[in-house]
N, C-alpha and C positions, 0 to 999 in steps of 0.2 A: 404499509398503506392499508387503510381500512376500506374494504370494498363492500361492506355491509350497508345496505340502504335502509333508510327509515322513511316513514310517511304512511300515507293511507293506501289501502288496496283499491284497485279499480272497482267500480260499483258492482259489476256482475260477479266478481270474485268475492266481494264483501257479502253479497246476498247469499251466495252458496255457503260461505263461512258461518253466517247466522243460522242457516238451516241446519248445518251440522251441530252448532252449539245447542239449538233447541232440541234436536234429537238426543244429544248426549245428556241433557238435563232430564229428559223424560223416559229414556230407555230403561229396560230391565238389564241388570248386570249380565254380561256375557252374550247379549244379543248382537246379531250381525248388522252391519250397515245395510239399510234398505237399498234395493236396486235403483230406486229413483235418485237417491243421494249419490250413489256411485255414478250413475249416468250424468248427473250434474258435474261431479268432480272430473269425469272423463272429458266432458265438454270444455271445462275450464283449463284442463291440461293441454288440450288442443290449441287453446288460445294463448295461454300464459306460460306453458311449459310444465313438465313434471315437477321439477324441484320447487319452483315458486308456488305451485298449487298445493303440493304436499305440505309445505311449510305453513301456508296460509290457512289450511282447513282444520287442524293438522291431521294428516293421515300418514301412514307409513309409506315411504317412497316406493318400495318394491311392490306393495299391494296395489298402489295406484297404477304403477307401470303394468302390472298384470291385467288390471281392469281395462286399461287403454288397449293393450294387445288383444284381449278378448273381444272388445267392441270393434276393433279393426278387422278381425278374422271373419271370413265368410261364415254366416250362421252363428255369429257371436251372440252371447246370451243377453246383450243389452236390448231392451224392448224399444222399438221405435214408437214415437208419439204420433198419433193420428189426429188430424184436425178435419172436421167436417163442418162446412158452413151450410146451414139450411136457408134456402131462399125465403124471403118474407112472405111470399104468396103461397108457400106450401101449407096445405090444410092438415094440421096436426091430427084432427079427428079421423082422417082417412087412413093414416098410416101408423101413427104412434111410434115412439122410440124410447130407448132406455139410455140415460145419461149416467155414466159411472165416473166418479172422481176419486183420486187417491193423492194424498199429500206425501211429503218426504218422510213423515213419521210412520207411514203405512196405514194411517186412518183412511177409511173408505166411506163413500156415500153413493148410494144408488137411487136414482129417481126414474120411475116409469111414467112417461108422459103420454097421456091419451086424451087430455082435455082439449076442448075447443079453443080455449085461451091459455096459451102456455105462460108459465111464470117468467119473470125477468131472469133469464139464464145467466147473463153476465153478472148480475148482482148475487145470484145464488153461488156461483163459482167464487166470486171475491170473498163472500162471507165464509165459505168453507176453507179457502186457502189462507185468508188473512182475518181470523176472527176478531182480532183486537182493533182493526181499523173500521 
């Protein structure tokens, strides 16, 4: 009996698979998988399981298992993502702040905001993470 399934991947797993593909096309030979990609893979493994995730991305099963274990351990090396919502009434000129973005490939952008009228931050983030759209 053939237990192998065919078909499409769940959307969230497909998105991570594409991020891995993009990284593999642009990486330097011998470079390590970025922490953000590992974090995404760990999250997918928590949802879809180690085997399915490792095959879909594709990554080595035991490497993914190690990353999952590291993330679960106290003080694991996986970086937590922080989200800060600024209230619309907060006067930017009185405090100012720095916005730092990093994509799965390791590209970074830093924006120091001290202007009275801030830029459209949502559009800025979208254009950084999805330049083709």
